[in-house]
C-alpha positions as CSV (number, residue, x, y, z in Angstrom):
1,M,-3.6,-19.2,2.2
2,S,-1.6,-15.9,1.6
3,T,-3.0,-13.4,-0.8
4,L,0.2,-11.4,-1.0
5,P,1.1,-10.5,-4.6
6,D,3.6,-12.8,-6.2
7,R,6.3,-10.1,-6.2
8,L,6.0,-10.0,-2.4
9,R,6.2,-13.8,-2.0
10,T,9.3,-15.8,-2.5
11,T,10.4,-19.4,-2.5
12,V,13.7,-20.4,-1.0
13,S,15.9,-22.9,-2.7
14,P,19.4,-23.9,-1.7
15,Q,20.8,-22.6,-5.1
16,T,19.2,-19.1,-4.8
17,F,21.7,-16.3,-3.9
18,P,21.2,-13.8,-2.6
19,R,18.5,-15.5,-0.5
20,P,15.0,-14.1,-1.4
21,C,13.3,-12.5,1.5
22,T,9.6,-11.6,1.8
23,I,10.5,-9.0,4.5
24,A,12.9,-7.2,2.1
25,S,10.4,-7.4,-0.7
26,A,7.7,-5.9,1.5
27,L,10.1,-3.2,2.7
28,N,10.8,-2.3,-1.0
29,V,7.1,-1.3,-1.3
30,L,6.4,-0.1,2.2
31,G,9.7,0.8,3.7
32,E,9.3,4.5,3.9
33,K,7.4,6.7,6.2
34,W,4.5,8.0,3.9
35,S,3.6,4.6,2.6
36,L,3.3,3.1,6.0
37,L,1.2,6.0,7.2
38,V,-1.1,5.6,4.2
39,V,-1.6,2.0,5.0
40,R,-2.3,2.9,8.7
41,E,-4.9,5.4,7.7
42,L,-6.7,3.0,5.4
43,A,-6.6,0.3,8.1
44,L,-8.3,2.9,10.4
45,N,-11.1,3.4,7.7
46,V,-9.8,6.8,6.5
47,H,-10.3,6.6,2.7
48,R,-10.4,10.1,1.2
49,F,-7.3,11.9,-0.1
50,D,-7.8,15.1,2.0
51,Q,-8.3,13.1,5.2
52,I,-5.3,11.0,4.5
53,A,-3.2,14.1,3.8
54,R,-4.4,15.8,7.0
55,N,-3.9,12.8,9.2
56,T,-0.4,11.9,7.9
57,G,0.9,15.4,7.2
58,A,2.2,14.2,3.9
59,P,2.7,16.8,1.2
60,R,0.1,16.4,-1.6
61,D,2.6,15.6,-4.3
62,I,4.3,12.9,-2.2
63,L,1.0,11.5,-1.1
64,T,-0.2,11.2,-4.7
65,S,3.0,9.4,-5.7
66,R,2.7,7.0,-2.8
67,L,-1.0,6.2,-3.5
68,R,-0.1,5.5,-7.1
69,R,2.7,3.2,-6.1
70,L,0.7,1.3,-3.5
71,E,-2.1,0.8,-6.1
72,E,0.4,-0.5,-8.7
73,E,1.8,-2.9,-6.1
74,G,-1.7,-4.3,-5.3
75,V,-1.8,-2.9,-1.7
76,L,-4.7,-0.6,-2.3
77,E,-7.4,0.1,-4.9
78,K,-9.1,3.3,-6.0
79,R,-12.9,3.5,-6.0
80,R,-14.8,6.4,-7.6
81,Y,-17.3,8.0,-5.3
82,Q,-18.2,11.1,-7.3
83,E,-18.6,11.5,-11.1
84,H,-18.3,15.3,-11.6
85,P,-15.6,16.1,-10.8
86,P,-14.2,12.6,-10.5
87,R,-13.2,11.8,-6.9
88,Y,-11.9,8.6,-5.5
89,E,-11.5,6.8,-2.2
90,Y,-8.7,4.4,-1.4
91,H,-9.2,1.0,0.1
92,L,-6.9,-1.8,1.1
93,T,-7.0,-4.8,-1.1
94,E,-7.1,-8.2,0.5
95,A,-3.3,-8.3,0.2
96,G,-3.1,-4.8,1.8
97,S,-5.3,-6.0,4.6
98,E,-2.8,-8.6,5.5
99,L,-0.5,-5.8,6.5
100,R,-2.8,-4.7,9.4
101,P,-0.8,-6.6,12.1
102,I,2.3,-4.6,11.2
């Protein structure tokens, strides 16, 4: 059973135009360089912002934006690992883990 979020899943009916496409829906979320590189790093068990930034070369503001978007889309989740100051790690959700073969 697929755990992709509903917005990434589609059902095709003969009356639906343009034809829904799960690939197009996934590309809408992941179809740019930095998002794909973030997913790659998380799949390689790199979870902290500074490590992700270093390994991808993403500018900090862009990386922050991509992490927020991927979290909103259900691809990753933030987990606090330090209280003061608050610091987070990023982990693929079950839906995000389904992207590993890509």
